[in-house]
N, CA, C and O atoms as CSV, one atom per row, in Angstrom:
chain,resi,resn,atom,element,x,y,z
A,1,UNK,N,N,16.680,-14.166,1.321
A,1,UNK,CA,C,15.569,-14.796,2.227
A,1,UNK,C,C,14.522,-15.114,1.146
A,1,UNK,O,O,14.493,-14.550,0.052
A,2,UNK,N,N,13.582,-16.157,1.589
A,2,UNK,CA,C,12.538,-16.436,0.898
A,2,UNK,C,C,11.220,-16.117,1.505
A,2,UNK,O,O,10.928,-16.370,2.673
A,3,UNK,N,N,10.406,-15.517,0.594
A,3,UNK,CA,C,9.035,-15.138,1.032
A,3,UNK,C,C,8.060,-15.740,0.229
A,3,UNK,O,O,8.370,-16.074,-0.915
A,4,UNK,N,N,6.847,-15.943,0.685
A,4,UNK,CA,C,5.684,-16.467,-0.146
A,4,UNK,C,C,4.813,-15.342,-0.536
A,4,UNK,O,O,4.548,-14.476,0.298
A,5,UNK,N,N,4.338,-15.282,-1.757
A,5,UNK,CA,C,3.583,-14.212,-2.268
A,5,UNK,C,C,2.077,-14.804,-2.678
A,5,UNK,O,O,2.000,-15.762,-3.448
A,6,UNK,N,N,1.101,-14.292,-2.220
A,6,UNK,CA,C,-0.220,-14.704,-2.567
A,6,UNK,C,C,-0.856,-13.589,-3.466
A,6,UNK,O,O,-0.824,-12.418,-3.089
A,7,UNK,N,N,-1.368,-13.909,-4.517
A,7,UNK,CA,C,-2.070,-12.948,-5.427
A,7,UNK,C,C,-3.622,-13.263,-5.349
A,7,UNK,O,O,-4.118,-14.386,-5.259
A,8,UNK,N,N,-4.348,-11.947,-5.405
A,8,UNK,CA,C,-5.733,-12.071,-5.352
A,8,UNK,C,C,-6.376,-11.186,-6.523
A,8,UNK,O,O,-5.799,-10.177,-6.926
A,9,UNK,N,N,-7.676,-11.642,-7.079
A,9,UNK,CA,C,-8.374,-10.928,-8.016
A,9,UNK,C,C,-7.569,-10.836,-9.168
A,9,UNK,O,O,-6.793,-11.750,-9.448
A,10,UNK,N,N,-7.673,-9.823,-9.866
A,10,UNK,CA,C,-6.971,-9.489,-11.237
A,10,UNK,C,C,-5.408,-9.747,-11.197
A,10,UNK,O,O,-4.836,-10.056,-12.242
A,11,UNK,N,N,-4.738,-9.631,-10.059
A,11,UNK,CA,C,-3.383,-9.726,-9.982
A,11,UNK,C,C,-2.973,-11.166,-10.273
A,11,UNK,O,O,-1.855,-11.402,-10.731
A,12,UNK,N,N,-3.905,-12.188,-10.002
A,12,UNK,CA,C,-3.684,-13.606,-10.306
A,12,UNK,C,C,-3.602,-13.766,-11.783
A,12,UNK,O,O,-2.755,-14.490,-12.305
A,13,UNK,N,N,-4.521,-13.058,-12.483
A,13,UNK,CA,C,-4.573,-13.220,-13.858
A,13,UNK,C,C,-3.412,-12.626,-14.508
A,13,UNK,O,O,-2.927,-13.187,-15.490
A,14,UNK,N,N,-2.909,-11.511,-14.040
A,14,UNK,CA,C,-1.846,-10.657,-14.538
A,14,UNK,C,C,-0.467,-11.418,-14.428
A,14,UNK,O,O,0.408,-11.244,-15.276
A,15,UNK,N,N,-0.316,-12.192,-13.449
A,15,UNK,CA,C,1.066,-12.878,-13.220
A,15,UNK,C,C,0.931,-14.305,-13.457
A,15,UNK,O,O,1.943,-15.000,-13.363
A,16,UNK,N,N,-0.336,-14.904,-13.792
A,16,UNK,CA,C,-0.578,-16.184,-14.113
A,16,UNK,C,C,-0.312,-17.188,-13.066
A,16,UNK,O,O,0.025,-18.327,-13.390
A,17,UNK,N,N,-0.449,-16.823,-11.762
A,17,UNK,CA,C,-0.297,-17.617,-10.625
A,17,UNK,C,C,-1.105,-17.060,-9.406
A,17,UNK,O,O,-1.334,-15.853,-9.321
A,18,UNK,N,N,-1.493,-17.870,-8.551
A,18,UNK,CA,C,-2.185,-17.448,-7.382
A,18,UNK,C,C,-1.126,-17.319,-6.236
A,18,UNK,O,O,-1.347,-16.614,-5.251
A,19,UNK,N,N,0.031,-18.025,-6.402
A,19,UNK,CA,C,1.056,-18.030,-5.303
A,19,UNK,C,C,2.435,-18.225,-5.958
A,19,UNK,O,O,2.584,-18.953,-6.940
A,20,UNK,N,N,3.345,-17.605,-5.428
A,20,UNK,CA,C,4.706,-17.774,-5.779
A,20,UNK,C,C,5.714,-17.686,-4.626
A,20,UNK,O,O,5.384,-17.085,-3.603
A,21,UNK,N,N,6.896,-18.238,-4.732
A,21,UNK,CA,C,8.010,-17.971,-3.787
A,21,UNK,C,C,9.023,-17.060,-4.508
A,21,UNK,O,O,9.364,-17.240,-5.677
A,22,UNK,N,N,9.471,-16.077,-3.727
A,22,UNK,CA,C,10.411,-15.164,-4.110
A,22,UNK,C,C,11.502,-14.940,-3.293
A,22,UNK,O,O,11.339,-14.864,-2.075
A,23,UNK,N,N,12.734,-14.810,-3.862
A,23,UNK,CA,C,13.920,-14.586,-3.083
A,23,UNK,C,C,14.208,-13.056,-3.037
A,23,UNK,O,O,14.237,-12.365,-4.055
A,24,UNK,N,N,14.424,-12.564,-1.740
A,24,UNK,CA,C,14.782,-11.183,-1.551
A,24,UNK,C,C,16.041,-11.093,-0.786
A,24,UNK,O,O,16.432,-12.067,-0.143
A,25,UNK,N,N,16.692,-9.993,-0.815
A,25,UNK,CA,C,17.906,-9.801,0.015
A,25,UNK,C,C,17.478,-9.482,1.412
A,25,UNK,O,O,16.384,-8.956,1.614
A,26,UNK,N,N,18.238,-9.758,2.309
A,26,UNK,CA,C,17.941,-9.588,3.824
A,26,UNK,C,C,17.707,-7.965,4.052
A,26,UNK,O,O,18.336,-7.113,3.423
A,27,UNK,N,N,16.833,-7.710,4.921
A,27,UNK,CA,C,16.549,-6.302,5.176
A,27,UNK,C,C,15.780,-5.614,4.097
A,27,UNK,O,O,15.738,-4.386,4.013
A,28,UNK,N,N,15.151,-6.455,3.244
A,28,UNK,CA,C,14.232,-5.762,2.136
A,28,UNK,C,C,13.000,-5.153,2.795
A,28,UNK,O,O,12.501,-5.672,3.793
A,29,UNK,N,N,12.562,-4.159,2.287
A,29,UNK,CA,C,11.351,-3.428,2.786
A,29,UNK,C,C,10.154,-3.848,1.805
A,29,UNK,O,O,10.367,-4.497,0.781
A,30,UNK,N,N,8.992,-3.462,2.165
A,30,UNK,CA,C,7.807,-3.513,1.222
A,30,UNK,C,C,8.039,-2.837,0.046
A,30,UNK,O,O,7.680,-3.351,-1.014
A,31,UNK,N,N,8.638,-1.661,0.068
A,31,UNK,CA,C,8.894,-0.829,-1.160
A,31,UNK,C,C,9.789,-1.582,-2.094
A,31,UNK,O,O,9.603,-1.605,-3.310
A,32,UNK,N,N,10.844,-2.246,-1.434
A,32,UNK,CA,C,11.814,-3.051,-2.271
A,32,UNK,C,C,11.146,-4.133,-2.919
A,32,UNK,O,O,11.405,-4.404,-4.092
A,33,UNK,N,N,10.249,-4.821,-2.206
A,33,UNK,CA,C,9.416,-5.996,-2.792
A,33,UNK,C,C,8.516,-5.445,-3.789
A,33,UNK,O,O,8.245,-6.190,-4.730
A,34,UNK,N,N,8.007,-4.302,-3.767
A,34,UNK,CA,C,7.109,-3.783,-4.860
A,34,UNK,C,C,7.850,-3.507,-6.051
A,34,UNK,O,O,7.383,-3.726,-7.169
A,35,UNK,N,N,9.114,-2.981,-5.829
A,35,UNK,CA,C,9.893,-2.719,-7.044
A,35,UNK,C,C,10.426,-3.883,-7.742
A,35,UNK,O,O,10.547,-3.879,-8.967
A,36,UNK,N,N,10.757,-4.898,-7.003
A,36,UNK,CA,C,11.145,-6.148,-7.606
A,36,UNK,C,C,10.022,-6.841,-8.301
A,36,UNK,O,O,10.189,-7.401,-9.385
A,37,UNK,N,N,8.878,-6.805,-7.677
A,37,UNK,CA,C,7.659,-7.315,-8.425
A,37,UNK,C,C,7.231,-6.687,-9.676
A,37,UNK,O,O,6.805,-7.341,-10.629
A,38,UNK,N,N,7.351,-5.385,-9.666
A,38,UNK,CA,C,7.008,-4.638,-10.918
A,38,UNK,C,C,8.082,-4.882,-12.033
A,38,UNK,O,O,7.805,-4.843,-13.231
A,39,UNK,N,N,9.346,-5.139,-11.529
A,39,UNK,CA,C,10.433,-5.607,-12.436
A,39,UNK,C,C,10.191,-6.878,-13.010
A,39,UNK,O,O,10.211,-6.988,-14.236
A,40,UNK,N,N,9.955,-7.898,-12.245
A,40,UNK,CA,C,9.561,-9.210,-12.604
A,40,UNK,C,C,8.230,-9.529,-13.442
A,40,UNK,O,O,8.109,-10.435,-14.266
A,41,UNK,N,N,7.258,-8.597,-13.059
A,41,UNK,CA,C,5.884,-8.743,-13.572
A,41,UNK,C,C,5.440,-7.340,-13.955
A,41,UNK,O,O,4.629,-6.766,-13.228
A,42,UNK,N,N,5.939,-6.718,-15.101
A,42,UNK,CA,C,5.658,-5.411,-15.499
A,42,UNK,C,C,4.241,-5.293,-15.910
A,42,UNK,O,O,3.780,-4.161,-16.055
A,43,UNK,N,N,3.541,-6.273,-16.103
A,43,UNK,CA,C,1.918,-6.182,-16.378
A,43,UNK,C,C,1.227,-5.575,-15.165
A,43,UNK,O,O,0.138,-5.016,-15.295
A,44,UNK,N,N,1.874,-5.680,-13.918
A,44,UNK,CA,C,1.297,-5.106,-12.811
A,44,UNK,C,C,1.312,-3.625,-12.761
A,44,UNK,O,O,0.656,-3.032,-11.905
A,45,UNK,N,N,2.069,-2.965,-13.685
A,45,UNK,CA,C,1.950,-1.477,-13.930
A,45,UNK,C,C,0.500,-1.105,-14.405
A,45,UNK,O,O,0.047,0.020,-14.196
A,46,UNK,N,N,-0.204,-2.068,-15.040
A,46,UNK,CA,C,-1.480,-1.683,-15.551
A,46,UNK,C,C,-2.478,-1.370,-14.440
A,46,UNK,O,O,-3.479,-0.704,-14.704
A,47,UNK,N,N,-2.263,-1.789,-13.301
A,47,UNK,CA,C,-3.079,-1.429,-12.060
A,47,UNK,C,C,-2.763,-0.017,-11.667
A,47,UNK,O,O,-1.635,0.475,-11.669
A,48,UNK,N,N,-3.952,0.621,-11.310
A,48,UNK,CA,C,-3.767,1.948,-10.474
A,48,UNK,C,C,-3.065,1.871,-9.328
A,48,UNK,O,O,-2.170,2.654,-9.010
A,49,UNK,N,N,-3.488,0.843,-8.625
A,49,UNK,CA,C,-3.091,0.677,-7.212
A,49,UNK,C,C,-3.291,-0.600,-6.611
A,49,UNK,O,O,-4.274,-1.222,-7.013
A,50,UNK,N,N,-2.552,-1.148,-5.706
A,50,UNK,CA,C,-2.871,-2.379,-4.943
A,50,UNK,C,C,-2.279,-2.362,-3.610
A,50,UNK,O,O,-1.250,-1.728,-3.377
A,51,UNK,N,N,-2.909,-3.047,-2.722
A,51,UNK,CA,C,-2.528,-2.895,-1.269
A,51,UNK,C,C,-1.551,-4.206,-1.000
A,51,UNK,O,O,-1.705,-5.215,-1.687
A,52,UNK,N,N,-0.721,-4.154,-0.152
A,52,UNK,CA,C,0.139,-5.080,0.206
A,52,UNK,C,C,-0.117,-5.466,1.680
A,52,UNK,O,O,-0.177,-4.614,2.566
A,53,UNK,N,N,-0.258,-6.735,1.894
A,53,UNK,CA,C,-0.485,-7.172,3.477
A,53,UNK,C,C,0.655,-8.304,3.634
A,53,UNK,O,O,0.919,-9.149,2.779
A,54,UNK,N,N,1.284,-8.158,4.896
A,54,UNK,CA,C,2.231,-9.033,5.383
A,54,UNK,C,C,1.761,-9.735,6.478
A,54,UNK,O,O,1.407,-9.102,7.473
A,55,UNK,N,N,1.692,-11.120,6.449
A,55,UNK,CA,C,1.175,-11.998,7.442
A,55,UNK,C,C,-0.324,-11.522,7.905
A,55,UNK,O,O,-0.680,-11.501,9.083
A,56,UNK,N,N,-1.013,-11.206,6.977
A,56,UNK,CA,C,-2.394,-10.918,7.277
A,56,UNK,C,C,-2.730,-9.459,7.802
A,56,UNK,O,O,-3.854,-9.146,8.193
A,57,UNK,N,N,-1.676,-8.621,7.774
A,57,UNK,CA,C,-1.986,-7.335,8.270
A,57,UNK,C,C,-1.443,-6.319,7.046
A,57,UNK,O,O,-0.429,-6.547,6.387
A,58,UNK,N,N,-2.225,-5.274,6.889
A,58,UNK,CA,C,-1.792,-4.233,5.774
A,58,UNK,C,C,-0.517,-3.699,6.163
A,58,UNK,O,O,-0.288,-3.342,7.319
A,59,UNK,N,N,0.379,-3.631,5.162
A,59,UNK,CA,C,1.776,-3.112,5.519
A,59,UNK,C,C,2.002,-1.812,4.716
A,59,UNK,O,O,1.438,-1.587,3.645
A,60,UNK,N,N,2.974,-0.876,5.388
A,60,UNK,CA,C,3.350,0.303,4.746
A,60,UNK,C,C,4.702,0.053,4.032
A,60,UNK,O,O,5.324,-0.962,4.345
A,61,UNK,N,N,5.170,0.831,3.169
A,61,UNK,CA,C,6.246,0.660,2.312
A,61,UNK,C,C,7.607,0.505,3.141
A,61,UNK,O,O,8.600,-0.007,2.626
A,62,UNK,N,N,7.591,0.949,4.376
A,62,UNK,CA,C,8.862,1.033,5.090
A,62,UNK,C,C,8.958,-0.218,5.949
A,62,UNK,O,O,10.012,-0.355,6.571
A,63,UNK,N,N,8.034,-1.137,6.080
A,63,UNK,CA,C,8.010,-2.222,6.875
A,63,UNK,C,C,9.146,-3.310,6.241
A,63,UNK,O,O,9.133,-3.649,5.058
A,64,UNK,N,N,10.002,-3.735,7.104
A,64,UNK,CA,C,11.154,-4.552,6.815
A,64,UNK,C,C,10.606,-6.012,6.839
A,64,UNK,O,O,10.137,-6.467,7.882
A,65,UNK,N,N,10.662,-6.707,5.755
A,65,UNK,CA,C,10.336,-8.207,5.635
A,65,UNK,C,C,11.208,-9.163,6.219
A,65,UNK,O,O,12.419,-8.960,6.301
A,66,UNK,N,N,10.607,-10.286,6.666
A,66,UNK,CA,C,11.395,-11.248,7.423
A,66,UNK,C,C,11.373,-12.499,6.636
A,66,UNK,O,O,10.497,-12.643,5.783
A,67,UNK,N,N,12.322,-13.482,6.862
A,67,UNK,CA,C,12.297,-14.761,6.198
A,67,UNK,C,C,10.913,-15.387,6.462
A,67,UNK,O,O,10.308,-15.267,7.527
A,68,UNK,N,N,10.504,-16.021,5.460
A,68,UNK,CA,C,9.144,-16.721,5.479
A,68,UNK,C,C,7.891,-15.991,5.679
A,68,UNK,O,O,6.847,-16.564,5.990
A,69,UNK,N,N,7.998,-14.635,5.488
A,69,UNK,CA,C,6.792,-13.885,5.478
A,69,UNK,C,C,5.874,-14.283,4.427
A,69,UNK,O,O,6.316,-14.726,3.367
A,70,UNK,N,N,4.598,-14.156,4.646
A,70,UNK,CA,C,3.680,-14.345,3.649
A,70,UNK,C,C,3.037,-12.902,3.201
A,70,UNK,O,O,2.395,-12.196,3.979
A,71,UNK,N,N,3.301,-12.576,1.854
A,71,UNK,CA,C,2.998,-11.197,1.493
A,71,UNK,C,C,1.786,-11.499,0.433
A,71,UNK,O,O,1.854,-12.338,-0.465
A,72,UNK,N,N,0.808,-10.764,0.672
A,72,UNK,CA,C,-0.408,-10.753,-0.265
A,72,UNK,C,C,-0.444,-9.492,-1.039
A,72,UNK,O,O,-0.182,-8.389,-0.560
A,73,UNK,N,N,-0.805,-9.735,-2.337
A,73,UNK,CA,C,-0.952,-8.573,-3.308
A,73,UNK,C,C,-2.554,-8.386,-3.530
A,73,UNK,O,O,-3.212,-9.211,-4.162
A,74,UNK,N,N,-3.028,-7.393,-3.033
A,74,UNK,CA,C,-4.595,-7.176,-3.050
A,74,UNK,C,C,-4.875,-6.013,-3.974
A,74,UNK,O,O,-4.459,-4.875,-3.756
A,75,UNK,N,N,-5.600,-6.362,-5.012
A,75,UNK,CA,C,-6.048,-5.249,-6.000
A,75,UNK,C,C,-7.159,-4.512,-5.367
A,75,UNK,O,O,-7.713,-4.925,-4.349
A,76,UNK,N,N,-7.480,-3.434,-5.965
A,76,UNK,CA,C,-8.719,-2.742,-5.689
A,76,UNK,C,C,-10.021,-3.542,-5.770
A,76,UNK,O,O,-10.057,-4.357,-6.692
A,77,UNK,N,N,-11.022,-3.470,-5.035
A,77,UNK,CA,C,-12.116,-4.259,-5.046
A,77,UNK,C,C,-13.302,-3.332,-5.464
A,77,UNK,O,O,-13.403,-2.195,-5.002
A,78,UNK,N,N,-14.188,-3.850,-6.346
A,78,UNK,CA,C,-15.263,-2.983,-6.687
A,78,UNK,C,C,-16.556,-4.067,-6.751
A,78,UNK,O,O,-16.389,-5.266,-6.974
A,79,UNK,N,N,-17.629,-3.561,-6.560
A,79,UNK,CA,C,-18.834,-4.520,-6.597
A,79,UNK,C,C,-20.068,-3.679,-6.653
A,79,UNK,O,O,-20.009,-2.453,-6.744
A,80,UNK,N,N,-21.144,-4.326,-6.600
A,80,UNK,CA,C,-22.425,-3.769,-6.563
A,80,UNK,C,C,-23.534,-4.576,-5.945
A,80,UNK,O,O,-24.676,-4.118,-5.895
């Protein structure tokens, strides 16, 4: 199945794109997605953490992704 990935902040710089399409096997979870993402983009290992949102809602690792989901990779935010 195909999902769309949106990258924000430093993750855009690390992967060199603000959005990508990715093919996943059916019944993939957010945890499966994160593993594949780190395999394809090992530079993301440099981040201490990042949040995943699916269709504009924060997601847990056990959420099963669906065809055409929009998955956002959100790095930690700091400011002053």
